[in-house]
N, C-alpha and C positions, 0 to 999 in steps of 0.2 A: 380616024381609025378607032379611037376610044369610044366615040358615040356609036359606031357600028357594032362594037363588041357588046355594049350595053343593050342595044336594040335586039341583037340576036339572042342574048341571054333572056330578055323579057319575052320574046316570041317563044323560045323553047319552054319557058316556065308556063306560059299560057297553054301551050299544046299539052304539056304534062298534066296540068290541072284539068283540062278538058278530057283527056284520056281517063283520069281517075274518076271524074264525074260520070262519064259514060260507063265505066266499069262498075261503079256503085249502082247506077240506074240500070 
């Protein structure tokens, strides 16, 4: 369960960063 939460958080962070980069570009 704990590992799952960490993986989900990392995936959301990556998606957020990609959205920001796309918005800037």
